[in-house]
C-alpha positions in Angstrom: 32.6 -13.3 10.6 32.8 -11.7 14.0 31.3 -14.1 16.5 30.3 -14.3 20.1 31.2 -17.1 22.4 29.6 -20.2 20.8 27.1 -22.4 22.7 28.4 -25.7 24.1 29.0 -28.2 21.2 26.7 -30.9 22.6 23.7 -28.6 22.4 24.2 -28.0 18.7 24.9 -31.7 18.1 21.6 -32.6 19.7 19.8 -30.0 17.5 21.3 -31.5 14.4 20.4 -35.0 15.5 16.8 -33.9 16.0 16.6 -32.5 12.5 18.5 -35.3 10.7 15.6 -37.8 10.9 13.0 -35.2 9.8 15.0 -34.0 6.8 16.1 -37.4 5.7 12.5 -38.6 5.5 11.4 -35.4 3.8 14.2 -35.5 1.2 12.7 -38.7 -0.1 9.1 -37.4 0.0 9.2 -34.3 -2.1 11.0 -31.6 -3.9 13.6 -29.5 -2.0 13.3 -25.7 -2.4 16.0 -23.3 -1.1 16.5 -19.6 -1.1 19.8 -18.5 0.2 22.6 -15.8 0.4 20.6 -12.7 -0.5 22.5 -9.5 -1.4 21.8 -6.2 0.4 18.3 -5.0 -0.5 17.6 -8.2 -2.5 14.3 -10.2 -2.6 14.4 -13.9 -3.3 11.2 -15.7 -3.9 9.7 -18.9 -5.3 6.0 -19.7 -5.9 4.2 -23.1 -5.6 0.7 -24.6 -5.8 -0.7 -27.2 -3.4 -3.3 -29.5 -4.9 -4.6 -30.4 -1.4 -4.0 -29.5 2.2 -0.4 -30.5 3.2 2.2 -30.1 6.0 5.5 -28.6 5.2 8.8 -28.6 7.1 10.4 -25.2 7.0 14.0 -24.3 8.1 15.3 -20.8 8.0 18.0 -18.5 9.3 17.5 -14.7 9.5 19.3 -11.7 11.0 17.9 -9.5 13.7 18.8 -5.9 14.6 21.4 -5.6 17.4 18.8 -3.9 19.7 15.1 -4.7 19.7 13.8 -7.7 17.9 13.1 -6.6 14.3 14.5 -8.7 11.5 16.9 -7.2 9.0 16.8 -10.4 7.0 13.4 -12.1 7.2 11.6 -15.0 5.5 7.9 -15.8 5.2 5.3 -17.7 3.1 2.4 -15.8 1.6 -1.1 -17.3 0.8 -2.2 -15.6 -2.4 -5.9 -16.4 -1.8 -6.0 -14.6 1.5 -3.2 -12.1 0.9 -1.8 -13.0 4.3 1.3 -14.7 5.6 0.8 -18.3 6.8 4.4 -18.6 8.2 6.9 -16.0 9.2 10.4 -16.3 10.6 9.7 -13.4 13.0 6.4 -15.0 14.1 7.8 -16.2 17.5 10.9 -16.4 19.6 13.7 -18.1 17.7 17.0 -19.9 18.8 20.3 -18.2 18.3 22.6 -19.6 15.6 25.7 -21.3 16.8 27.9 -18.8 14.9 26.2 -15.6 16.0 23.6 -14.4 18.6 22.2 -12.0 15.9 21.5 -14.8 13.5 18.2 -16.6 14.4 17.1 -20.0 13.2 13.8 -21.7 12.8 12.6 -25.3 12.3 8.8 -25.5 12.0 6.0 -27.7 10.7 3.4 -25.6 8.8 -0.1 -26.9 7.8 -1.2 -25.3 4.6 -4.5 -25.4 2.8 -4.9 -26.1 -0.9 -3.9 -23.0 -2.8 -1.2 -20.8 -4.3 1.8 -19.6 -2.2 5.1 -17.7 -2.5 8.0 -18.1 -0.1 10.2 -15.0 0.3 13.7 -14.2 1.7 14.4 -10.5 2.0 17.6 -8.7 3.2 17.5 -5.0 4.1 19.7 -2.7 2.0 21.9 -2.1 5.0 22.3 -3.4 8.5 20.7 -1.3 11.3 21.2 -1.7 15.0 18.1 0.3 16.3 18.2 2.2 19.6 18.4 0.1 22.9 15.8 -0.1 25.6 12.9 1.1 23.4 10.8 -1.9 24.5 10.9 -3.4 28.0 10.3 -6.9 26.5 13.8 -6.7 24.9 15.7 -5.3 27.9 17.8 -8.5 28.5 18.5 -8.8 24.7 19.6 -5.1 24.6 21.8 -5.5 27.6 23.6 -8.5 26.0 23.9 -6.6 22.8 25.6 -3.7 24.5 28.2 -6.1 26.0 28.8 -7.7 22.6 31.4 -6.6 20.1 29.5 -8.2 17.3 28.9 -5.7 14.5 27.4 -6.9 11.2 28.1 -3.5 9.6 31.8 -4.5 9.4 31.0 -7.3 7.0 27.3 -7.4 6.2 27.6 -9.8 3.3 29.2 -12.5 5.5 26.1 -12.5 7.6 23.9 -12.6 4.6 25.7 -15.6 3.3 24.5 -17.5 6.4 20.8 -16.7 5.7 18.4 -19.0 4.0 15.0 -20.6 3.9 14.5 -24.3 3.1 11.3 -26.1 2.2 10.6 -29.7 1.2 7.6 -29.5 -1.1 5.2 -32.6 -1.0 4.3 -34.6 -4.1 1.1 -32.6 -4.4 3.0 -29.4 -4.9 4.1 -27.9 -8.2 6.5 -25.0 -8.7 5.7 -22.1 -11.0 5.5 -18.3 -11.4 3.6 -16.1 -9.0 0.0 -17.4 -9.3 -2.7 -15.6 -11.2 -6.1 -15.1 -9.6 -8.2 -18.2 -9.6 -11.5 -18.6 -11.5 -13.4 -18.2 -8.2 -12.1 -14.7 -7.8 -12.0 -13.7 -11.4 -9.2 -12.0 -13.3 -8.5 -8.4 -12.5 -10.3 -5.8 -14.7 -7.7 -3.2 -13.6 -4.4 -4.0 -11.9 -1.3 -2.1 -10.9 1.4 -4.2 -9.3 4.8 -3.4 -7.8 4.1 0.4 -7.9 7.1 2.7 -7.9 7.8 6.0 -6.2 6.0 9.2 -7.2 3.3 7.8 -9.4 -0.3 8.7 -10.0 -2.3 5.9 -11.6 -6.0 6.3 -12.7 -8.0 4.0 -14.9 -11.7 4.3 -15.8 -14.2 1.4 -15.7 -17.9 0.9 -16.2 -20.3 -1.0 -13.9 -23.2 -2.2 -16.2 -25.5 -3.0 -13.3 -25.6 -2.7 -9.5 -23.0 -5.2 -8.3 -20.0 -5.7 -6.0 -16.3 -5.5 -6.8 -13.4 -7.2 -5.2 -10.7 -4.7 -4.3 -7.1 -5.4 -3.1 -4.6 -2.7 -2.4 -1.3 -2.3 -0.4 0.1 1.0 0.6 1.9 3.1 3.2 1.0 4.9 6.3 3.1 7.8 7.6 3.2 10.0 10.7 2.7 7.2 13.1 -0.3 6.0 11.2 -2.1 9.3 11.2 -2.4 9.3 7.4 -1.7 7.3 4.3 0.9 8.3 1.7 0.5 5.5 -0.8 -3.2 4.6 -1.2 -6.1 3.8 -3.5 -9.6 5.2 -4.0 -12.6 5.0 -6.3 -14.3 8.1 -7.6 -17.3 8.8 -9.8 -15.8 9.5 -13.2 -18.4 12.1 -14.1 -18.3 14.4 -11.2 -15.3 13.4 -9.1 -17.1 12.5 -6.0 -15.4 9.9 -3.8 -17.1 6.5 -3.7 -14.5 4.6 -1.6 -11.2 5.7 0.0 -8.5 3.6 1.5 -7.8 5.1 5.0 -6.5 3.9 8.3 -9.8 2.7 9.8 -10.6 0.3 6.9 -7.1 -1.2 6.3 -4.9 -3.7 8.2 -1.2 -4.2 8.9 0.4 -5.8 5.7 3.4 -7.3 7.5 6.9 -6.0 7.7 7.2 -2.4 8.8 4.2 -1.2 10.8 3.5 1.5 8.2 2.7 -1.2 5.5 -1.1 -1.3 5.2 -3.5 -3.3 3.0 -7.2 -3.6 2.3 -9.0 -6.6 0.8 -12.7 -6.8 0.5 -15.9 -6.3 -1.5 -17.4 -2.9 -2.3 -20.9 -2.3 -3.6 -21.2 -0.1 -6.7 -24.3 1.1 -8.5 -24.3 1.1 -12.3 -22.2 4.0 -13.6 -18.7 5.0 -14.6 -15.8 5.2 -12.2 -12.1 5.9 -11.9 -9.9 3.5 -9.9 -6.8 5.5 -8.7 -3.6 4.9 -6.8 -0.9 7.3 -5.7 2.5 7.0 -4.1 4.9 9.5 -2.5 8.6 9.7 -3.0 9.8 6.8 -0.9 9.1 3.2 0.2 7.7 1.3 -2.7 8.8 -1.6 -5.0 11.3 0.8 -6.4 13.2 1.0 -3.0 12.1 -0.1 0.4 13.3 2.2 3.2 11.9 -0.2 5.9 10.9 -3.8 6.0 8.5 -4.6 3.0 5.0 -6.0 3.3 4.4 -9.7 3.0 3.1 -9.2 -0.5 5.6 -6.8 -2.0 4.5 -7.2 -5.6 1.0 -6.4 -4.4 2.1 -2.8 -3.7 -0.6 -1.1 -5.8 -4.2 -1.9 -6.5 -6.3 -4.6 -8.1 -10.0 -4.6 -9.0 -11.9 -7.7 -10.1 -15.5 -9.0 -10.1 -16.6 -10.1 -6.6 -17.3 -13.8 -6.0 -20.9 -13.8 -7.1 -20.6 -11.1 -9.8 -20.3 -11.7 -13.5 -17.3 -10.6 -15.5 -19.5 -8.6 -17.8 -20.7 -6.5 -14.9 -17.4 -4.6 -14.8 -15.7 -3.4 -18.0 -12.4 -1.4 -18.4 -13.0 1.6 -20.7 -10.9 4.5 -22.1 -11.2 8.0 -20.8 -12.9 9.2 -23.9 -15.6 6.6 -23.3 -16.8 8.3 -20.1 -20.3 9.8 -20.7 -20.1 13.5 -20.1 -22.3 14.8 -17.2 -24.2 17.9 -18.6 -24.5 19.3 -15.0 -20.7 19.5 -14.5 -19.4 22.8 -15.7 -15.8 22.7 -14.5 -13.9 19.8 -12.9 -10.4 20.9 -11.8 -9.4 18.3 -9.2 -6.2 16.4 -8.2 -4.5 19.7 -8.1 -0.8 19.5 -7.0 1.7 21.9 -5.5 2.6 25.0 -7.5 -0.2 24.7 -10.0 -2.5 27.4 -11.5 -5.3 25.9 -13.5 -8.0 27.7 -15.4 -11.0 26.6 -17.4 -13.7 28.5 -19.3 -17.4 27.7 -19.2 -20.5 29.3 -20.8 -24.0 29.7 -19.3 -26.9 30.2 -21.7 -29.3 31.5 -19.0 -29.1 32.7 -15.4 -28.1 29.6 -13.4 -27.7 28.4 -9.8 -24.2 26.9 -9.6 -23.0 24.6 -6.9 -19.4 25.4 -6.0 -17.3 22.7 -4.3 -13.8 24.0 -3.5 -11.2 22.3 -1.4 -7.9 24.1 -0.6 -5.4 25.1 2.1 -5.9 28.0 4.4 -5.2 29.4 7.9 -5.0 32.6 9.9 -7.9 34.0 8.0 -6.5 33.6 4.5 -6.4 31.0 1.7 -3.1 29.7 0.4 -4.7 27.2 -2.1 -7.7 28.9 -3.5 -10.2 29.3 -6.3 -12.2 32.1 -8.0 -14.5 32.8 -11.0 -14.2 35.7 -13.4 -17.0 37.1 -15.6 -15.0 37.5 -18.9 -17.3 40.1 -20.3 -17.4 42.4 -17.2 -13.7 41.6 -16.4 -14.5 41.2 -12.8 -14.4 38.4 -10.1 -17.9 37.2 -9.3 -16.9 34.7 -6.7 -13.8 34.0 -4.6 -13.0 31.3 -2.0 -12.6 33.3 1.2 -11.4 31.7 4.4 -14.3 32.9 6.6 -16.8 31.3 4.2 -15.2 27.9 4.5 -15.3 25.0 7.0 -12.9 22.2 7.9 -12.8 19.6 5.1 -11.6 16.8 7.4 -8.1 16.0 8.6 -6.0 18.9 9.5 -7.7 22.2 10.3 -6.0 23.9 7.4 -8.0 21.8 4.9 -10.7 24.3 4.0 -13.9 23.4 2.2 -16.5 25.7 0.5 -19.6 23.8 -0.6 -22.4 26.2 -1.5 -24.7 27.7 -4.2 -24.1 30.9 -6.1 -26.2 32.7 -8.7 -24.5 33.5 -12.1 -26.0 35.4 -15.0 -25.9 34.3 -18.6 -22.4 34.7 -20.0 -18.9 33.4 -20.4 -16.8 32.7 -17.3 -13.3 31.5 -16.4 -12.7 29.4 -13.3 -9.3 29.4 -11.6 -7.6 27.4 -8.9 -4.1 27.9 -7.6 -1.8 26.2 -5.1 1.4 27.2 -3.2 4.5 25.0 -2.8 3.2 22.6 -0.1 0.3 20.5 1.1 -1.7 19.6 -2.0 -2.9 16.5 -3.8 -0.2 13.8 -3.6 2.1 15.7 -1.2 0.4 16.3 2.1 2.5 17.8 4.9 -0.3 17.3 7.4 -3.4 15.1 7.6 -5.2 15.1 4.3 -8.8 16.1 3.9 -11.7 13.7 3.9 -11.8 13.6 0.1 -8.1 14.2 -0.9 -8.7 13.5 -4.6 -11.1 16.5 -4.8 -8.4 19.1 -3.9 -9.3 21.9 -6.3 -12.6 23.3 -7.7 -15.7 21.7 -9.1 -18.7 23.6 -10.5 -22.1 21.9 -11.2 -25.5 23.1 -12.2 -27.5 23.1 -9.0 -30.9 22.9 -10.8 -32.3 23.4 -14.3 -35.2 25.8 -14.7 
């Protein structure tokens, strides 16, 4: 391995002497656990359960970027009850390793509550140096890096071979697989874990009485946190109206790259039928991380369970064909993606006032994603989404919303909605609308005479 000038031998000897007593006593007190020598892009992990509050000694060596202070190889311990890290290698300033100024070592005592945990060691798929002088706090580090000839790119694996995380588990700890939710939280009714790139996940469920649900979801923000690319939402299964949406104001940093976001909390729902949905874009997921992963990588996705004081029978997973049809919904063409042209017929037995909810893309006085209704008997368009009849639907100005009432005669009609090759459900190139899942056209009976 390419090295810098090593620190004076006596400093390292004193460091080893200080650790010897600690680790000698720990070795007789519990079970050693080591994760070491990850390959490029590899996750190593081990899960354990603590039967009562305990203190752990943690040793680790990770690798930082040549400029800045981000970790290319990082380690942390995740508490599964809170979905938060209770210890991280990058949590504070660390000492340089005697073999390299880019390898950083830690020796900590961590107090943990009773509960379920996983320790992780992650190595980036490649070594990156970052740009110097982006943060004034790292100016001295960046100056030293510019003077150094050390370059992990020349032999990344040799650096990885030096990386590890060590724990000595106390007698009250037991090793095992990634913990399942405890009885106090309830088993998930719907769960998607370790979501991959480019997926759209939707599962229906029924709430049998007014209650609260526990929701946990991890996703990705893009464009400097202006919008989410991987996110979850809950919609009314009968009419498509958004009940809850994961967005930047209601989520937190999930650890790792700043774009990793998560939400955990309880949501009130009235009795009814719903869809729990989750969508990802074409990068940064369990399939392949293009930046540092979140502290709970397997949690990338969504999980819904009864809240702490709810009953399991309050929330039931159902099939799509079990959703009770809403007689007031005439057409529901939503979740429309790029380059789609959808059409759907409907029949009116009498003159009817129809509520039109259309959400599409437009600008400069014209619509690029738009809807219209054709009277099939007269062979003429009886309504069209025109730019000047719309208003902003939230997010970017080009998100255009028509929400109004039209009068239609008795007859047979065909509704249409078409999109161009960009900016639609699941592939936004600007800030999405307030209700991204309703991109498309919904027709409902406004009243019944």
